[in-house]
VMD Tcl script that draws the C-alpha trace (Angstrom):
set ca {
  {-6.84 -1.63 8.24}
  {-4.86 -4.07 6.31}
  {-6.01 -5.09 3.18}
  {-4.15 -6.28 -0.07}
  {-3.94 -8.03 -3.21}
  {-1.55 -7.09 -5.77}
  {-1.31 -7.33 -9.74}
  {1.73 -8.45 -11.77}
  {0.76 -7.17 -15.53}
  {1.27 -3.95 -17.38}
  {-1.25 -1.26 -17.28}
  {-2.68 -1.62 -20.58}
  {-2.39 -5.53 -20.40}
  {-4.49 -5.35 -16.92}
  {-8.53 -6.29 -17.50}
  {-10.66 -3.77 -16.06}
  {-12.10 -6.68 -14.20}
  {-9.08 -6.86 -12.42}
  {-8.75 -3.48 -12.00}
  {-11.84 -3.48 -10.16}
  {-11.10 -6.38 -7.80}
  {-7.67 -4.70 -6.70}
  {-9.55 -1.77 -5.84}
  {-12.46 -3.46 -4.37}
  {-9.87 -5.15 -1.79}
  {-7.29 -2.55 -1.34}
  {-9.39 0.11 -1.19}
  {-12.97 -0.02 -0.95}
  {-12.94 -2.64 2.17}
  {-10.93 -0.58 4.35}
  {-12.95 2.18 3.64}
  {-16.48 0.19 4.09}
  {-15.04 -1.00 7.62}
  {-14.58 2.43 8.40}
  {-17.51 3.90 7.48}
  {-19.71 0.70 9.15}
  {-17.70 1.11 12.16}
  {-18.54 4.61 12.12}
  {-22.27 4.23 11.68}
  {-22.13 1.68 14.59}
  {-20.52 4.27 16.92}
  {-17.64 1.88 17.41}
  {-15.06 5.01 17.91}
  {-14.93 8.37 19.95}
  {-12.13 11.40 20.08}
  {-9.81 8.92 21.30}
  {-9.79 6.47 18.26}
  {-6.87 5.89 16.33}
  {-7.00 4.13 12.58}
  {-3.95 2.91 11.28}
  {-4.21 1.83 7.17}
  {-1.70 0.03 5.64}
  {-0.75 1.69 2.48}
  {2.04 0.70 0.38}
  {5.62 2.54 -0.92}
  {3.73 2.10 -4.41}
  {0.90 4.40 -2.65}
  {3.51 7.12 -2.58}
  {4.38 6.89 -6.56}
  {3.89 4.38 -9.42}
  {5.33 1.14 -9.95}
  {6.08 -0.68 -13.03}
  {3.39 -3.73 -13.36}
  {1.54 -2.42 -10.27}
  {-0.78 -0.14 -11.77}
  {-3.76 -1.34 -10.38}
  {-2.50 -1.69 -6.75}
  {-0.44 2.20 -7.06}
  {-4.14 3.22 -7.96}
  {-6.06 1.53 -5.01}
  {-3.21 2.40 -2.76}
  {-3.03 6.25 -3.60}
  {-6.68 5.84 -3.35}
  {-6.03 5.09 0.24}
  {-4.03 7.53 1.28}
  {-5.92 9.96 -0.45}
  {-9.19 8.79 1.68}
  {-7.41 8.56 5.27}
  {-5.42 11.50 4.74}
  {-9.09 13.77 3.89}
  {-10.95 11.66 7.02}
  {-8.14 13.11 9.34}
  {-8.58 16.65 8.46}
  {-12.31 16.51 8.28}
  {-12.70 15.07 11.86}
  {-9.40 15.58 13.66}
  {-9.33 11.47 14.21}
  {-5.72 9.99 14.67}
  {-4.73 8.40 11.58}
  {-1.52 6.56 10.92}
  {-0.66 5.67 7.47}
  {1.41 2.57 6.99}
  {3.77 2.47 3.83}
  {5.89 -0.76 3.76}
  {8.14 -1.28 1.37}
  {9.39 -4.87 0.27}
  {8.04 -7.16 3.10}
  {8.46 -10.81 3.09}
  {5.04 -11.91 2.73}
  {3.05 -14.11 0.14}
  {1.54 -11.38 -1.59}
  {2.92 -11.81 -4.99}
  {1.76 -15.12 -4.76}
  {-1.76 -14.62 -4.88}
  {-1.19 -11.56 -7.32}
  {-3.25 -11.28 -10.18}
  {-2.00 -11.10 -13.91}
  {-3.61 -9.29 -16.41}
  {-6.31 -11.61 -17.08}
  {-7.28 -12.24 -13.73}
  {-5.23 -15.66 -13.66}
  {-3.37 -16.35 -9.94}
  {0.87 -14.75 -10.50}
  {1.31 -18.04 -8.16}
  {5.15 -16.96 -7.68}
  {7.05 -15.71 -4.57}
  {8.90 -12.68 -6.54}
  {12.45 -12.92 -5.70}
  {12.64 -9.11 -4.08}
  {9.55 -9.87 -1.75}
  {11.20 -13.19 -0.65}
  {14.07 -11.12 0.08}
  {12.06 -8.60 1.76}
  {11.75 -7.41 5.58}
  {10.80 -10.19 8.22}
  {7.23 -9.37 8.50}
  {7.29 -9.66 12.25}
  {10.06 -6.76 12.36}
  {7.65 -5.05 10.25}
  {5.02 -5.10 12.16}
  {7.10 -3.85 15.26}
  {7.85 -1.24 13.44}
  {4.52 -0.31 12.23}
  {2.96 -0.57 16.08}
  {5.99 1.82 17.32}
  {4.86 4.39 14.85}
  {1.26 4.27 15.54}
  {2.13 4.18 19.37}
  {4.00 7.40 19.02}
  {1.36 8.97 17.03}
  {3.12 9.46 13.56}
  {1.05 10.41 10.54}
  {2.80 7.87 8.43}
  {5.51 5.14 8.94}
  {7.76 4.54 5.91}
  {9.18 0.81 6.83}
  {11.11 -1.53 5.18}
  {14.97 -2.01 3.33}
  {16.93 -0.35 0.98}
  {13.96 0.28 -1.50}
  {12.94 3.07 0.71}
  {15.70 5.26 -0.98}
  {13.36 5.56 -3.97}
  {11.02 8.03 -1.46}
  {14.08 10.25 -1.07}
  {14.69 10.49 -4.77}
  {11.03 10.39 -5.94}
  {10.73 13.88 -3.79}
  {13.90 15.25 -4.43}
  {15.40 14.19 -7.37}
  {11.64 13.31 -9.88}
  {13.98 13.33 -12.96}
  {16.36 10.57 -11.53}
  {13.48 8.66 -9.97}
  {11.86 8.17 -13.79}
  {15.14 7.24 -14.97}
  {15.81 4.68 -12.82}
  {12.47 3.42 -11.81}
  {11.27 1.87 -14.96}
  {14.34 -0.25 -14.91}
  {14.11 -1.56 -11.68}
  {12.86 -5.45 -11.69}
  {9.13 -5.45 -10.86}
  {9.27 -9.09 -10.03}
}
mol new
graphics top color blue
foreach p $ca { graphics top sphere $p radius 0.5 }
foreach p [lrange $ca 0 end-1] q [lrange $ca 1 end] { graphics top cylinder $p $q radius 0.2 }
display resetview
């Protein structure tokens, strides 16, 4: 399950419509598809779901409040589903991957960002990311975190949260 639209605006400058649109695409769409497939009897005990969250689904990031919220929600839903059903679930947490997601990101007023973020442009090649994700899925991992040097923030967030919050707000969001 891979759905994503991002946003490039401060939390307090993001309209409720943008918040809802990001949640609809990034959270409700994969959840709805999962429920439709289940209802249609398209899975059994051997089914393995892979859902794409984001490094932004592990902690907050400036100018991505709606995106972070949706990706956090996705993580929570699929972890709960796994616990309730025993179904195999792999959550994917890519960092900066060279994809055009920033081009279609929404500004706070709903307009399209229309720019390629330098961090995104310099990110990991999408094919390399896909191979690493597939490898993690095949190995049955519960989580696959993939990206470049930005992945160090996962370690810093977990073990040095004070340090994380001192530097994370200073990292360029674009």
